[in-house]
Chimera marker file (.cmm) of the C-alpha trace (Angstrom):
<marker_set name="trace">
<marker id="1" x="10.554" y="-143.468" z="66.586" r="1" g="1" b="0" radius="0.5"/>
<marker id="2" x="12.603" y="-143.077" z="63.395" r="1" g="1" b="0" radius="0.5"/>
<marker id="3" x="15.534" y="-145.373" z="62.892" r="1" g="1" b="0" radius="0.5"/>
<marker id="4" x="18.809" y="-144.120" z="61.568" r="1" g="1" b="0" radius="0.5"/>
<marker id="5" x="21.260" y="-146.099" z="59.524" r="1" g="1" b="0" radius="0.5"/>
<marker id="6" x="24.570" y="-146.692" z="61.241" r="1" g="1" b="0" radius="0.5"/>
<marker id="7" x="27.363" y="-144.587" z="59.817" r="1" g="1" b="0" radius="0.5"/>
<marker id="8" x="30.120" y="-146.491" z="58.140" r="1" g="1" b="0" radius="0.5"/>
<marker id="9" x="33.537" y="-145.370" z="56.984" r="1" g="1" b="0" radius="0.5"/>
<marker id="10" x="34.991" y="-145.280" z="53.511" r="1" g="1" b="0" radius="0.5"/>
<marker id="11" x="38.415" y="-144.487" z="52.139" r="1" g="1" b="0" radius="0.5"/>
<marker id="12" x="38.155" y="-142.396" z="48.983" r="1" g="1" b="0" radius="0.5"/>
<marker id="13" x="41.052" y="-141.819" z="46.575" r="1" g="1" b="0" radius="0.5"/>
<marker id="14" x="41.114" y="-138.394" z="44.922" r="1" g="1" b="0" radius="0.5"/>
<marker id="15" x="43.137" y="-137.511" z="41.853" r="1" g="1" b="0" radius="0.5"/>
<marker id="16" x="43.419" y="-134.572" z="39.476" r="1" g="1" b="0" radius="0.5"/>
<marker id="17" x="45.811" y="-133.605" z="36.710" r="1" g="1" b="0" radius="0.5"/>
<marker id="18" x="43.954" y="-130.802" z="34.972" r="1" g="1" b="0" radius="0.5"/>
<marker id="19" x="42.940" y="-127.329" z="36.051" r="1" g="1" b="0" radius="0.5"/>
<marker id="20" x="39.238" y="-126.813" z="36.552" r="1" g="1" b="0" radius="0.5"/>
<marker id="21" x="36.946" y="-124.059" z="37.716" r="1" g="1" b="0" radius="0.5"/>
<marker id="22" x="38.462" y="-124.298" z="41.215" r="1" g="1" b="0" radius="0.5"/>
<marker id="23" x="42.013" y="-123.828" z="39.929" r="1" g="1" b="0" radius="0.5"/>
<marker id="24" x="45.024" y="-126.112" z="40.155" r="1" g="1" b="0" radius="0.5"/>
<marker id="25" x="44.714" y="-129.882" z="40.623" r="1" g="1" b="0" radius="0.5"/>
<marker id="26" x="45.384" y="-129.367" z="44.350" r="1" g="1" b="0" radius="0.5"/>
<marker id="27" x="42.558" y="-126.807" z="44.488" r="1" g="1" b="0" radius="0.5"/>
<marker id="28" x="40.251" y="-129.252" z="42.683" r="1" g="1" b="0" radius="0.5"/>
<marker id="29" x="41.022" y="-131.886" z="45.333" r="1" g="1" b="0" radius="0.5"/>
<marker id="30" x="40.292" y="-129.391" z="48.139" r="1" g="1" b="0" radius="0.5"/>
<marker id="31" x="36.983" y="-128.424" z="46.515" r="1" g="1" b="0" radius="0.5"/>
<marker id="32" x="36.039" y="-132.085" z="46.011" r="1" g="1" b="0" radius="0.5"/>
<marker id="33" x="36.714" y="-132.766" z="49.700" r="1" g="1" b="0" radius="0.5"/>
<marker id="34" x="34.350" y="-129.928" z="50.615" r="1" g="1" b="0" radius="0.5"/>
<marker id="35" x="31.703" y="-131.356" z="48.269" r="1" g="1" b="0" radius="0.5"/>
<marker id="36" x="32.027" y="-134.849" z="49.758" r="1" g="1" b="0" radius="0.5"/>
<marker id="37" x="31.196" y="-133.959" z="53.349" r="1" g="1" b="0" radius="0.5"/>
<marker id="38" x="31.668" y="-136.327" z="56.275" r="1" g="1" b="0" radius="0.5"/>
<marker id="39" x="35.450" y="-136.038" z="55.998" r="1" g="1" b="0" radius="0.5"/>
<marker id="40" x="37.234" y="-137.395" z="59.067" r="1" g="1" b="0" radius="0.5"/>
<marker id="41" x="40.850" y="-137.354" z="57.841" r="1" g="1" b="0" radius="0.5"/>
<marker id="42" x="42.763" y="-136.306" z="54.720" r="1" g="1" b="0" radius="0.5"/>
<marker id="43" x="46.222" y="-137.274" z="53.558" r="1" g="1" b="0" radius="0.5"/>
<marker id="44" x="48.734" y="-134.772" z="52.270" r="1" g="1" b="0" radius="0.5"/>
<marker id="45" x="48.462" y="-134.221" z="48.504" r="1" g="1" b="0" radius="0.5"/>
<marker id="46" x="51.188" y="-136.021" z="46.572" r="1" g="1" b="0" radius="0.5"/>
<marker id="47" x="52.371" y="-135.160" z="43.062" r="1" g="1" b="0" radius="0.5"/>
<marker id="48" x="52.848" y="-138.347" z="41.075" r="1" g="1" b="0" radius="0.5"/>
<marker id="49" x="53.745" y="-139.301" z="37.498" r="1" g="1" b="0" radius="0.5"/>
<marker id="50" x="50.815" y="-140.154" z="35.209" r="1" g="1" b="0" radius="0.5"/>
<marker id="51" x="49.653" y="-143.709" z="34.676" r="1" g="1" b="0" radius="0.5"/>
<marker id="52" x="48.934" y="-144.411" z="31.017" r="1" g="1" b="0" radius="0.5"/>
<marker id="53" x="49.317" y="-141.997" z="28.091" r="1" g="1" b="0" radius="0.5"/>
<marker id="54" x="48.535" y="-138.735" z="29.933" r="1" g="1" b="0" radius="0.5"/>
<marker id="55" x="51.500" y="-136.347" z="30.018" r="1" g="1" b="0" radius="0.5"/>
<marker id="56" x="50.429" y="-134.328" z="33.079" r="1" g="1" b="0" radius="0.5"/>
<marker id="57" x="51.502" y="-135.164" z="36.612" r="1" g="1" b="0" radius="0.5"/>
<marker id="58" x="48.725" y="-136.006" z="39.055" r="1" g="1" b="0" radius="0.5"/>
<marker id="59" x="47.842" y="-134.583" z="42.429" r="1" g="1" b="0" radius="0.5"/>
<marker id="60" x="46.682" y="-137.530" z="44.555" r="1" g="1" b="0" radius="0.5"/>
<marker id="61" x="45.188" y="-137.752" z="48.034" r="1" g="1" b="0" radius="0.5"/>
<marker id="62" x="43.045" y="-140.029" z="50.173" r="1" g="1" b="0" radius="0.5"/>
<marker id="63" x="40.210" y="-139.157" z="52.521" r="1" g="1" b="0" radius="0.5"/>
<marker id="64" x="38.542" y="-141.108" z="55.275" r="1" g="1" b="0" radius="0.5"/>
<marker id="65" x="34.846" y="-140.222" z="55.290" r="1" g="1" b="0" radius="0.5"/>
<marker id="66" x="31.792" y="-141.297" z="57.267" r="1" g="1" b="0" radius="0.5"/>
<marker id="67" x="28.473" y="-141.882" z="55.561" r="1" g="1" b="0" radius="0.5"/>
<marker id="68" x="25.204" y="-143.699" z="56.070" r="1" g="1" b="0" radius="0.5"/>
<marker id="69" x="25.111" y="-144.561" z="52.346" r="1" g="1" b="0" radius="0.5"/>
<marker id="70" x="25.522" y="-148.045" z="50.940" r="1" g="1" b="0" radius="0.5"/>
<marker id="71" x="28.400" y="-148.326" z="48.432" r="1" g="1" b="0" radius="0.5"/>
<marker id="72" x="26.201" y="-147.918" z="45.295" r="1" g="1" b="0" radius="0.5"/>
<marker id="73" x="24.615" y="-144.763" z="46.734" r="1" g="1" b="0" radius="0.5"/>
<marker id="74" x="28.004" y="-143.300" z="47.591" r="1" g="1" b="0" radius="0.5"/>
<marker id="75" x="29.348" y="-144.201" z="44.141" r="1" g="1" b="0" radius="0.5"/>
<marker id="76" x="26.419" y="-142.373" z="42.504" r="1" g="1" b="0" radius="0.5"/>
<marker id="77" x="27.167" y="-139.311" z="44.625" r="1" g="1" b="0" radius="0.5"/>
<marker id="78" x="30.887" y="-139.443" z="43.747" r="1" g="1" b="0" radius="0.5"/>
<marker id="79" x="30.055" y="-139.645" z="40.040" r="1" g="1" b="0" radius="0.5"/>
<marker id="80" x="27.693" y="-136.660" z="40.419" r="1" g="1" b="0" radius="0.5"/>
<marker id="81" x="30.526" y="-134.655" z="42.021" r="1" g="1" b="0" radius="0.5"/>
<marker id="82" x="32.844" y="-135.644" z="39.164" r="1" g="1" b="0" radius="0.5"/>
<marker id="83" x="30.268" y="-134.481" z="36.590" r="1" g="1" b="0" radius="0.5"/>
<marker id="84" x="29.709" y="-131.208" z="38.477" r="1" g="1" b="0" radius="0.5"/>
<marker id="85" x="33.478" y="-130.609" z="38.347" r="1" g="1" b="0" radius="0.5"/>
<marker id="86" x="33.509" y="-131.136" z="34.575" r="1" g="1" b="0" radius="0.5"/>
<marker id="87" x="34.631" y="-134.744" z="34.360" r="1" g="1" b="0" radius="0.5"/>
<marker id="88" x="33.617" y="-136.380" z="31.108" r="1" g="1" b="0" radius="0.5"/>
<marker id="89" x="33.409" y="-140.152" z="30.841" r="1" g="1" b="0" radius="0.5"/>
<marker id="90" x="34.559" y="-142.249" z="27.949" r="1" g="1" b="0" radius="0.5"/>
<marker id="91" x="38.321" y="-141.795" z="27.682" r="1" g="1" b="0" radius="0.5"/>
<marker id="92" x="40.378" y="-144.113" z="29.831" r="1" g="1" b="0" radius="0.5"/>
<marker id="93" x="43.669" y="-142.756" z="31.133" r="1" g="1" b="0" radius="0.5"/>
<marker id="94" x="42.919" y="-139.215" z="29.900" r="1" g="1" b="0" radius="0.5"/>
<marker id="95" x="43.625" y="-136.004" z="31.802" r="1" g="1" b="0" radius="0.5"/>
<marker id="96" x="40.864" y="-135.282" z="34.311" r="1" g="1" b="0" radius="0.5"/>
<marker id="97" x="39.723" y="-132.474" z="36.535" r="1" g="1" b="0" radius="0.5"/>
<marker id="98" x="38.785" y="-134.898" z="39.322" r="1" g="1" b="0" radius="0.5"/>
<marker id="99" x="38.693" y="-138.647" z="39.863" r="1" g="1" b="0" radius="0.5"/>
<marker id="100" x="36.989" y="-140.057" z="42.949" r="1" g="1" b="0" radius="0.5"/>
<marker id="101" x="37.176" y="-143.774" z="43.762" r="1" g="1" b="0" radius="0.5"/>
<marker id="102" x="35.917" y="-145.859" z="46.659" r="1" g="1" b="0" radius="0.5"/>
<marker id="103" x="38.972" y="-147.815" z="47.786" r="1" g="1" b="0" radius="0.5"/>
<marker id="104" x="37.908" y="-149.425" z="51.066" r="1" g="1" b="0" radius="0.5"/>
<marker id="105" x="34.720" y="-149.720" z="53.142" r="1" g="1" b="0" radius="0.5"/>
<marker id="106" x="34.617" y="-150.404" z="56.880" r="1" g="1" b="0" radius="0.5"/>
<marker id="107" x="32.041" y="-153.150" z="56.317" r="1" g="1" b="0" radius="0.5"/>
<marker id="108" x="34.389" y="-155.229" z="54.161" r="1" g="1" b="0" radius="0.5"/>
<marker id="109" x="33.855" y="-156.207" z="50.544" r="1" g="1" b="0" radius="0.5"/>
<marker id="110" x="31.103" y="-155.275" z="48.090" r="1" g="1" b="0" radius="0.5"/>
<marker id="111" x="30.706" y="-156.629" z="44.615" r="1" g="1" b="0" radius="0.5"/>
<marker id="112" x="28.160" y="-156.022" z="41.923" r="1" g="1" b="0" radius="0.5"/>
<marker id="113" x="28.133" y="-154.917" z="38.316" r="1" g="1" b="0" radius="0.5"/>
<marker id="114" x="29.888" y="-151.578" z="38.062" r="1" g="1" b="0" radius="0.5"/>
<marker id="115" x="31.241" y="-151.506" z="41.622" r="1" g="1" b="0" radius="0.5"/>
<marker id="116" x="33.821" y="-153.590" z="43.445" r="1" g="1" b="0" radius="0.5"/>
<marker id="117" x="35.051" y="-152.664" z="46.922" r="1" g="1" b="0" radius="0.5"/>
<marker id="118" x="37.887" y="-152.867" z="47.689" r="1" g="1" b="0" radius="0.5"/>
<marker id="119" x="38.989" y="-151.188" z="44.477" r="1" g="1" b="0" radius="0.5"/>
<marker id="120" x="40.401" y="-153.910" z="42.244" r="1" g="1" b="0" radius="0.5"/>
<marker id="121" x="43.765" y="-152.251" z="41.492" r="1" g="1" b="0" radius="0.5"/>
<marker id="122" x="44.578" y="-150.378" z="44.700" r="1" g="1" b="0" radius="0.5"/>
<marker id="123" x="47.093" y="-152.972" z="45.932" r="1" g="1" b="0" radius="0.5"/>
<marker id="124" x="49.396" y="-152.291" z="42.960" r="1" g="1" b="0" radius="0.5"/>
<marker id="125" x="49.179" y="-148.499" z="42.920" r="1" g="1" b="0" radius="0.5"/>
<marker id="126" x="51.735" y="-146.546" z="44.879" r="1" g="1" b="0" radius="0.5"/>
<marker id="127" x="49.837" y="-143.301" z="44.191" r="1" g="1" b="0" radius="0.5"/>
<marker id="128" x="46.885" y="-144.808" z="46.098" r="1" g="1" b="0" radius="0.5"/>
<marker id="129" x="48.738" y="-146.677" z="48.852" r="1" g="1" b="0" radius="0.5"/>
<marker id="130" x="51.015" y="-143.791" z="49.921" r="1" g="1" b="0" radius="0.5"/>
<marker id="131" x="48.104" y="-141.420" z="50.649" r="1" g="1" b="0" radius="0.5"/>
<marker id="132" x="46.200" y="-144.299" z="52.293" r="1" g="1" b="0" radius="0.5"/>
<marker id="133" x="49.056" y="-144.730" z="54.757" r="1" g="1" b="0" radius="0.5"/>
<marker id="134" x="48.279" y="-141.272" z="56.157" r="1" g="1" b="0" radius="0.5"/>
<marker id="135" x="44.579" y="-141.945" z="56.812" r="1" g="1" b="0" radius="0.5"/>
<marker id="136" x="44.100" y="-145.697" z="57.129" r="1" g="1" b="0" radius="0.5"/>
<marker id="137" x="47.436" y="-147.471" z="57.613" r="1" g="1" b="0" radius="0.5"/>
<marker id="138" x="45.954" y="-150.130" z="59.896" r="1" g="1" b="0" radius="0.5"/>
<marker id="139" x="42.870" y="-150.848" z="57.754" r="1" g="1" b="0" radius="0.5"/>
<marker id="140" x="42.843" y="-154.358" z="56.363" r="1" g="1" b="0" radius="0.5"/>
<marker id="141" x="42.140" y="-155.331" z="52.806" r="1" g="1" b="0" radius="0.5"/>
<marker id="142" x="39.158" y="-157.710" z="53.196" r="1" g="1" b="0" radius="0.5"/>
<marker id="143" x="40.386" y="-159.814" z="50.263" r="1" g="1" b="0" radius="0.5"/>
<marker id="144" x="44.036" y="-160.414" z="51.230" r="1" g="1" b="0" radius="0.5"/>
<marker id="145" x="43.704" y="-159.742" z="54.972" r="1" g="1" b="0" radius="0.5"/>
<marker id="146" x="46.790" y="-157.509" z="54.799" r="1" g="1" b="0" radius="0.5"/>
<marker id="147" x="46.906" y="-154.020" z="56.283" r="1" g="1" b="0" radius="0.5"/>
<marker id="148" x="47.420" y="-150.959" z="54.096" r="1" g="1" b="0" radius="0.5"/>
<marker id="149" x="50.822" y="-150.588" z="55.792" r="1" g="1" b="0" radius="0.5"/>
<marker id="150" x="51.763" y="-154.137" z="54.799" r="1" g="1" b="0" radius="0.5"/>
<marker id="151" x="50.496" y="-153.707" z="51.216" r="1" g="1" b="0" radius="0.5"/>
<marker id="152" x="52.534" y="-150.509" z="50.825" r="1" g="1" b="0" radius="0.5"/>
<marker id="153" x="55.659" y="-152.203" z="52.198" r="1" g="1" b="0" radius="0.5"/>
<marker id="154" x="55.230" y="-155.125" z="49.787" r="1" g="1" b="0" radius="0.5"/>
<marker id="155" x="54.781" y="-152.767" z="46.840" r="1" g="1" b="0" radius="0.5"/>
<marker id="156" x="57.868" y="-150.804" z="47.888" r="1" g="1" b="0" radius="0.5"/>
<marker id="157" x="59.971" y="-153.972" z="47.815" r="1" g="1" b="0" radius="0.5"/>
<marker id="158" x="59.089" y="-154.749" z="44.192" r="1" g="1" b="0" radius="0.5"/>
<link id1="1" id2="2" r="1" g="1" b="0" radius="0.2"/>
<link id1="2" id2="3" r="1" g="1" b="0" radius="0.2"/>
<link id1="3" id2="4" r="1" g="1" b="0" radius="0.2"/>
<link id1="4" id2="5" r="1" g="1" b="0" radius="0.2"/>
<link id1="5" id2="6" r="1" g="1" b="0" radius="0.2"/>
<link id1="6" id2="7" r="1" g="1" b="0" radius="0.2"/>
<link id1="7" id2="8" r="1" g="1" b="0" radius="0.2"/>
<link id1="8" id2="9" r="1" g="1" b="0" radius="0.2"/>
<link id1="9" id2="10" r="1" g="1" b="0" radius="0.2"/>
<link id1="10" id2="11" r="1" g="1" b="0" radius="0.2"/>
<link id1="11" id2="12" r="1" g="1" b="0" radius="0.2"/>
<link id1="12" id2="13" r="1" g="1" b="0" radius="0.2"/>
<link id1="13" id2="14" r="1" g="1" b="0" radius="0.2"/>
<link id1="14" id2="15" r="1" g="1" b="0" radius="0.2"/>
<link id1="15" id2="16" r="1" g="1" b="0" radius="0.2"/>
<link id1="16" id2="17" r="1" g="1" b="0" radius="0.2"/>
<link id1="17" id2="18" r="1" g="1" b="0" radius="0.2"/>
<link id1="18" id2="19" r="1" g="1" b="0" radius="0.2"/>
<link id1="19" id2="20" r="1" g="1" b="0" radius="0.2"/>
<link id1="20" id2="21" r="1" g="1" b="0" radius="0.2"/>
<link id1="21" id2="22" r="1" g="1" b="0" radius="0.2"/>
<link id1="22" id2="23" r="1" g="1" b="0" radius="0.2"/>
<link id1="23" id2="24" r="1" g="1" b="0" radius="0.2"/>
<link id1="24" id2="25" r="1" g="1" b="0" radius="0.2"/>
<link id1="25" id2="26" r="1" g="1" b="0" radius="0.2"/>
<link id1="26" id2="27" r="1" g="1" b="0" radius="0.2"/>
<link id1="27" id2="28" r="1" g="1" b="0" radius="0.2"/>
<link id1="28" id2="29" r="1" g="1" b="0" radius="0.2"/>
<link id1="29" id2="30" r="1" g="1" b="0" radius="0.2"/>
<link id1="30" id2="31" r="1" g="1" b="0" radius="0.2"/>
<link id1="31" id2="32" r="1" g="1" b="0" radius="0.2"/>
<link id1="32" id2="33" r="1" g="1" b="0" radius="0.2"/>
<link id1="33" id2="34" r="1" g="1" b="0" radius="0.2"/>
<link id1="34" id2="35" r="1" g="1" b="0" radius="0.2"/>
<link id1="35" id2="36" r="1" g="1" b="0" radius="0.2"/>
<link id1="36" id2="37" r="1" g="1" b="0" radius="0.2"/>
<link id1="37" id2="38" r="1" g="1" b="0" radius="0.2"/>
<link id1="38" id2="39" r="1" g="1" b="0" radius="0.2"/>
<link id1="39" id2="40" r="1" g="1" b="0" radius="0.2"/>
<link id1="40" id2="41" r="1" g="1" b="0" radius="0.2"/>
<link id1="41" id2="42" r="1" g="1" b="0" radius="0.2"/>
<link id1="42" id2="43" r="1" g="1" b="0" radius="0.2"/>
<link id1="43" id2="44" r="1" g="1" b="0" radius="0.2"/>
<link id1="44" id2="45" r="1" g="1" b="0" radius="0.2"/>
<link id1="45" id2="46" r="1" g="1" b="0" radius="0.2"/>
<link id1="46" id2="47" r="1" g="1" b="0" radius="0.2"/>
<link id1="47" id2="48" r="1" g="1" b="0" radius="0.2"/>
<link id1="48" id2="49" r="1" g="1" b="0" radius="0.2"/>
<link id1="49" id2="50" r="1" g="1" b="0" radius="0.2"/>
<link id1="50" id2="51" r="1" g="1" b="0" radius="0.2"/>
<link id1="51" id2="52" r="1" g="1" b="0" radius="0.2"/>
<link id1="52" id2="53" r="1" g="1" b="0" radius="0.2"/>
<link id1="53" id2="54" r="1" g="1" b="0" radius="0.2"/>
<link id1="54" id2="55" r="1" g="1" b="0" radius="0.2"/>
<link id1="55" id2="56" r="1" g="1" b="0" radius="0.2"/>
<link id1="56" id2="57" r="1" g="1" b="0" radius="0.2"/>
<link id1="57" id2="58" r="1" g="1" b="0" radius="0.2"/>
<link id1="58" id2="59" r="1" g="1" b="0" radius="0.2"/>
<link id1="59" id2="60" r="1" g="1" b="0" radius="0.2"/>
<link id1="60" id2="61" r="1" g="1" b="0" radius="0.2"/>
<link id1="61" id2="62" r="1" g="1" b="0" radius="0.2"/>
<link id1="62" id2="63" r="1" g="1" b="0" radius="0.2"/>
<link id1="63" id2="64" r="1" g="1" b="0" radius="0.2"/>
<link id1="64" id2="65" r="1" g="1" b="0" radius="0.2"/>
<link id1="65" id2="66" r="1" g="1" b="0" radius="0.2"/>
<link id1="66" id2="67" r="1" g="1" b="0" radius="0.2"/>
<link id1="67" id2="68" r="1" g="1" b="0" radius="0.2"/>
<link id1="68" id2="69" r="1" g="1" b="0" radius="0.2"/>
<link id1="69" id2="70" r="1" g="1" b="0" radius="0.2"/>
<link id1="70" id2="71" r="1" g="1" b="0" radius="0.2"/>
<link id1="71" id2="72" r="1" g="1" b="0" radius="0.2"/>
<link id1="72" id2="73" r="1" g="1" b="0" radius="0.2"/>
<link id1="73" id2="74" r="1" g="1" b="0" radius="0.2"/>
<link id1="74" id2="75" r="1" g="1" b="0" radius="0.2"/>
<link id1="75" id2="76" r="1" g="1" b="0" radius="0.2"/>
<link id1="76" id2="77" r="1" g="1" b="0" radius="0.2"/>
<link id1="77" id2="78" r="1" g="1" b="0" radius="0.2"/>
<link id1="78" id2="79" r="1" g="1" b="0" radius="0.2"/>
<link id1="79" id2="80" r="1" g="1" b="0" radius="0.2"/>
<link id1="80" id2="81" r="1" g="1" b="0" radius="0.2"/>
<link id1="81" id2="82" r="1" g="1" b="0" radius="0.2"/>
<link id1="82" id2="83" r="1" g="1" b="0" radius="0.2"/>
<link id1="83" id2="84" r="1" g="1" b="0" radius="0.2"/>
<link id1="84" id2="85" r="1" g="1" b="0" radius="0.2"/>
<link id1="85" id2="86" r="1" g="1" b="0" radius="0.2"/>
<link id1="86" id2="87" r="1" g="1" b="0" radius="0.2"/>
<link id1="87" id2="88" r="1" g="1" b="0" radius="0.2"/>
<link id1="88" id2="89" r="1" g="1" b="0" radius="0.2"/>
<link id1="89" id2="90" r="1" g="1" b="0" radius="0.2"/>
<link id1="90" id2="91" r="1" g="1" b="0" radius="0.2"/>
<link id1="91" id2="92" r="1" g="1" b="0" radius="0.2"/>
<link id1="92" id2="93" r="1" g="1" b="0" radius="0.2"/>
<link id1="93" id2="94" r="1" g="1" b="0" radius="0.2"/>
<link id1="94" id2="95" r="1" g="1" b="0" radius="0.2"/>
<link id1="95" id2="96" r="1" g="1" b="0" radius="0.2"/>
<link id1="96" id2="97" r="1" g="1" b="0" radius="0.2"/>
<link id1="97" id2="98" r="1" g="1" b="0" radius="0.2"/>
<link id1="98" id2="99" r="1" g="1" b="0" radius="0.2"/>
<link id1="99" id2="100" r="1" g="1" b="0" radius="0.2"/>
<link id1="100" id2="101" r="1" g="1" b="0" radius="0.2"/>
<link id1="101" id2="102" r="1" g="1" b="0" radius="0.2"/>
<link id1="102" id2="103" r="1" g="1" b="0" radius="0.2"/>
<link id1="103" id2="104" r="1" g="1" b="0" radius="0.2"/>
<link id1="104" id2="105" r="1" g="1" b="0" radius="0.2"/>
<link id1="105" id2="106" r="1" g="1" b="0" radius="0.2"/>
<link id1="106" id2="107" r="1" g="1" b="0" radius="0.2"/>
<link id1="107" id2="108" r="1" g="1" b="0" radius="0.2"/>
<link id1="108" id2="109" r="1" g="1" b="0" radius="0.2"/>
<link id1="109" id2="110" r="1" g="1" b="0" radius="0.2"/>
<link id1="110" id2="111" r="1" g="1" b="0" radius="0.2"/>
<link id1="111" id2="112" r="1" g="1" b="0" radius="0.2"/>
<link id1="112" id2="113" r="1" g="1" b="0" radius="0.2"/>
<link id1="113" id2="114" r="1" g="1" b="0" radius="0.2"/>
<link id1="114" id2="115" r="1" g="1" b="0" radius="0.2"/>
<link id1="115" id2="116" r="1" g="1" b="0" radius="0.2"/>
<link id1="116" id2="117" r="1" g="1" b="0" radius="0.2"/>
<link id1="117" id2="118" r="1" g="1" b="0" radius="0.2"/>
<link id1="118" id2="119" r="1" g="1" b="0" radius="0.2"/>
<link id1="119" id2="120" r="1" g="1" b="0" radius="0.2"/>
<link id1="120" id2="121" r="1" g="1" b="0" radius="0.2"/>
<link id1="121" id2="122" r="1" g="1" b="0" radius="0.2"/>
<link id1="122" id2="123" r="1" g="1" b="0" radius="0.2"/>
<link id1="123" id2="124" r="1" g="1" b="0" radius="0.2"/>
<link id1="124" id2="125" r="1" g="1" b="0" radius="0.2"/>
<link id1="125" id2="126" r="1" g="1" b="0" radius="0.2"/>
<link id1="126" id2="127" r="1" g="1" b="0" radius="0.2"/>
<link id1="127" id2="128" r="1" g="1" b="0" radius="0.2"/>
<link id1="128" id2="129" r="1" g="1" b="0" radius="0.2"/>
<link id1="129" id2="130" r="1" g="1" b="0" radius="0.2"/>
<link id1="130" id2="131" r="1" g="1" b="0" radius="0.2"/>
<link id1="131" id2="132" r="1" g="1" b="0" radius="0.2"/>
<link id1="132" id2="133" r="1" g="1" b="0" radius="0.2"/>
<link id1="133" id2="134" r="1" g="1" b="0" radius="0.2"/>
<link id1="134" id2="135" r="1" g="1" b="0" radius="0.2"/>
<link id1="135" id2="136" r="1" g="1" b="0" radius="0.2"/>
<link id1="136" id2="137" r="1" g="1" b="0" radius="0.2"/>
<link id1="137" id2="138" r="1" g="1" b="0" radius="0.2"/>
<link id1="138" id2="139" r="1" g="1" b="0" radius="0.2"/>
<link id1="139" id2="140" r="1" g="1" b="0" radius="0.2"/>
<link id1="140" id2="141" r="1" g="1" b="0" radius="0.2"/>
<link id1="141" id2="142" r="1" g="1" b="0" radius="0.2"/>
<link id1="142" id2="143" r="1" g="1" b="0" radius="0.2"/>
<link id1="143" id2="144" r="1" g="1" b="0" radius="0.2"/>
<link id1="144" id2="145" r="1" g="1" b="0" radius="0.2"/>
<link id1="145" id2="146" r="1" g="1" b="0" radius="0.2"/>
<link id1="146" id2="147" r="1" g="1" b="0" radius="0.2"/>
<link id1="147" id2="148" r="1" g="1" b="0" radius="0.2"/>
<link id1="148" id2="149" r="1" g="1" b="0" radius="0.2"/>
<link id1="149" id2="150" r="1" g="1" b="0" radius="0.2"/>
<link id1="150" id2="151" r="1" g="1" b="0" radius="0.2"/>
<link id1="151" id2="152" r="1" g="1" b="0" radius="0.2"/>
<link id1="152" id2="153" r="1" g="1" b="0" radius="0.2"/>
<link id1="153" id2="154" r="1" g="1" b="0" radius="0.2"/>
<link id1="154" id2="155" r="1" g="1" b="0" radius="0.2"/>
<link id1="155" id2="156" r="1" g="1" b="0" radius="0.2"/>
<link id1="156" id2="157" r="1" g="1" b="0" radius="0.2"/>
<link id1="157" id2="158" r="1" g="1" b="0" radius="0.2"/>
</marker_set>
C-alpha cells in the first residue's frame, strides 16, 4: 500500500511591481496563484510603496496553500514559477514581475543554507503582515511565539 506524505500548510507572500505577460502587477499575482496550486485562502491585494530604490508601487498579497512538499522543494518550485514569469535574479530591490516568498510553515521553523522559515524579515514588514492578517492572523511565529495579529499590532505601534 503506498504511503502519502501528510499535507502541510504554508503562507506565501506575493509581490509584483512590473507588468509582465499576464498584465498588471495584480494580474501577475492572480496568475502566480493559479500556478501555485493548493491555494486555500488569499488576501486582498494591497498597493504599497516600494522598499529600496525602486520607484514603482508594489501589489502585495498573501496566500495560504497546502502542499506535501518539504520547504526546499517548495522553494525550488516557487523559484521556477518566478523564472517562468520572467523574474531575473541578481539585482536586489529592483522592479520585478513576481516575487514569491515562503513566510510561515505549519510545521514550525526550517533553517538551512539558502532558506530560513519563518522568513527572516517578515516581522518588520507591514506589506507582508497586513496581507497575512487576512489569511493567517492566528498563526504563531515559531521564533517569537507571537501571533501574526500581535506582530502586526506591534509594528503598527512603532
